[in-house]
C-alpha positions in Angstrom: -32.6 -1.6 -49.3 -30.9 -0.1 -46.3 -28.5 -2.3 -44.5 -27.4 -2.3 -40.8 -24.2 -3.5 -39.3 -24.4 -5.2 -35.9 -21.6 -6.1 -33.6 -22.3 -9.4 -31.7 -20.2 -11.8 -29.8 -19.7 -15.4 -31.1 -21.9 -16.6 -28.3 -24.7 -14.2 -29.4 -24.5 -15.2 -33.0 -24.6 -18.9 -32.0 -27.7 -18.2 -29.9 -29.4 -16.5 -32.8 -28.5 -19.4 -35.1 -29.8 -21.9 -32.5 -33.2 -20.0 -32.4 -33.3 -19.9 -36.1 -32.6 -23.6 -36.2 -35.8 -24.2 -34.4 -37.9 -22.3 -36.9 -39.3 -23.9 -40.1 -36.6 -24.3 -42.7 -38.4 -22.2 -45.3 -38.5 -19.3 -42.9 -35.0 -19.5 -41.5 -32.7 -20.9 -44.3 -32.1 -17.5 -46.0 -31.2 -15.8 -42.7 -28.9 -18.6 -41.6 -27.1 -18.6 -45.0 -26.7 -14.8 -44.8 -25.2 -15.0 -41.3 -22.9 -17.8 -42.3 -21.8 -15.9 -45.5 -20.9 -12.8 -43.4 -19.4 -14.5 -40.4 -17.4 -17.2 -42.3 -14.6 -14.9 -43.5 -14.3 -13.3 -40.1 -14.0 -16.6 -38.3 -11.3 -17.8 -40.8 -9.3 -14.6 -40.2 -9.5 -15.2 -36.4 -8.4 -18.8 -36.9 -5.4 -17.7 -39.0 -4.4 -15.1 -36.5 -4.7 -17.6 -33.6 -2.6 -20.1 -35.6 0.1 -17.5 -36.3 0.2 -16.4 -32.7 0.5 -20.0 -31.6 3.3 -20.7 -34.1 5.2 -17.6 -33.0 4.8 -18.6 -29.4 6.1 -22.1 -30.1 9.0 -20.7 -32.1 10.0 -18.4 -29.3 9.8 -21.2 -26.8 12.0 -23.4 -28.9 14.6 -20.6 -29.3 14.7 -19.9 -25.5 17.4 -21.9 -23.9 16.4 -23.9 -20.9 18.6 -23.9 -17.9 
């Protein structure tokens, strides 16, 4: 089977999942699971990167003397 790679925003993926959520479970469950399996690791990476950036920003704010 040939696969395709798509680039979608989080909002677009959420819209697709919302539409699939309105379809009968037997028709949509496989696609929803496939999307979640592929998106899950990417979202976790984004969350980790955001947490690191926030921690670095907080550390830099703490080390900056206030006048």
